C-alpha positions, 0 to 999 in steps of 0.5 A: 923667301930669305929676301923676304923674311930678311926686311923690316916689318916698319913703314918706310914710307917712301912705297910712291918714291917705289912705285914711281919708280917701278912703272906701276900705275895702272887705271883700274876701278878700286875700292879700297876696305879699312876698318877695325873687323871684317876687312878680310871677310867682305874683300871676299865675299865681295870680290866672290860677288864679282867673279861670279859675275864674270868679272875679273877681281884682284884682291891684295889682303892684309890677313897671312903672316907667315904666307904673305904669296897668300895675300895677292889673290887673282879670281879667290886664287892666291898665288904661288909661293913660285910666283911671289917669289919670282916678282921678289927676285924682280923687283929686289932692287928697288925693294933694297933701295928705297928700305920697303918694308915687308907689307909695303913690299907685298903690296909693290908686288900686287900692282906689278901683279895687277899690271900683269893681269890687267883685270876689271876691277883692284880691291884692295885692303888697307892696313889698320895702321898705316896705309902703304899705297894711300900715296901711289892710288890715284883719287880719279882711280877709286869708285867707293870706300869701305868701312868696316866695323870699329872697335878701340884697336890700335889706340897709340896710332889712331885715336881713343874713341872710334870718333877718333878712328874713323876720321883717322881711317877717312884719312885714306879716302879718295875726294870725290868718291863713295863712302860705305860704312858699317853702323855705326853710334850716332856721336862717330856717324856724324863725324864721319857723315862730315868728313864725307861731305867736306871730301864732297862724297858721297855718303852710304851706310849699310842696311839691316839685315831681318830674320837670320835664322839656320836651316837643315844644312847649317847655313844661316840664312837672311834678308837683307832688302831687296834679297829674301832669305838669303843663304850663307854658306857659313855658320858665324854671324858675323858673316852674314854682317860683313855680306851685308857691307859687300851685297851693298856695296855691289848694290852702289856700284851697280851702274858700272859693274852690272850684276845678276841677282841669282850671280850673287846667290850663287857667290854667298853659297860659295864662299873662298877660304877665309883663316877668318874663321874655318873648322880645320877637322870635325871637332877643331875650329879656327878663328882670328880675332884682333880685338874685343869687338871681335871676340863678341862676334865669336862668342854669337856663334858659340852654341851654334858650333857646339851644338849643344856640346863641350867645347875648349877654347886654346887663345893665344893674344898679342901681348899689347890685346887688353885680356882683362876685356876678352877673357869675360867674353870666353869665360861665361860661355866655357870654364875649358880656356886654354892659354899658349903662344903663337909667336914672338909677338905674343903673351907669354907664360909671362903675360897670363900670370893673373889668370893661371890660377885659373886656366892652365898656360900650354906653350905649343899649340900643337901640344895644348891640341893635342892633350885636350883631345887625348882627355876629351877626344869627343869635345870640341876645340875653338881656337882663336887669338892671332892670326900666327896661331890660326896660321899655325894650326891649320899648316900643322893641319895640311901637314898632317 
């Protein structure tokens, strides 16, 4: 992975030239998914629905930071590190010539993988701040674009209001296509609708789900037209919202990709493993949360996760995240909060200095968990924040 680690973090904007040079264009139907929150979960659930209906699906995520090969999947199975390095070696001259960034290199490897696997469908999660695949993807390939929930994140690149952020995301979508969006406020919805109309595209909005409750297994049960009493193998409410987007997308594309109702139900009961939310031990949970809305969605699940038991939150945030807005949301649920540090992108002790009279700072996340477990062995521990801390804790669990 040394060759990959040496690549730049910032886009070169030479991706289209590199793709053309590598001769990696194809005509496989494409679904693009972008937005502030829920992209990876929506992508994985939608992929799972098609895989359970016997379609071959290649997926590109922007989820894993330290294990880039895990962002590329076929039928919900990530490629191996060996496969990734093989592609990296095969295309290293092109990657070097065009000075591709890490995410651009991952995307190039992904489309090389797509050409080799020749799937029925490609699902691409677009990065928030720039779209390294935008100039490559032929408009005629795009069968659907999905705009997930929005929040005031990456405002310097995308805009200072939800309407401006939505407009920035819509620039990534093809003309004469179909756009499915989450529930939006009236002003933002009008902006997106007008942009879609000007783009000669069709506008769709996700429907509302009804009667969410938990069954005896702890799984969420909900209704979403035309489905009643759908059971999803998750106890996290944000999975339901993302599942509704995936279900609606499958309904919109049912003429191109017919599905069986029972296979959709089966897919929701067999969710693939995504680091947005998971339990790694009996009383340790991991959540990737990048902004206030994501933490708000997580907070709705606190009572279910803890089941009335005391719980501790260990949080690591990138330095550009608004701690003053996020912290009250966490503190209203528990007084046991520990700050920590997961990577060079994160706040260090100085970054948390205004709040250290009330909450401790432990630089090593693994040590923070050990300290809590030694003092409160039966309490729940929720580790959340940046993706780096989720990966770090998951890797530590696997190592043990």
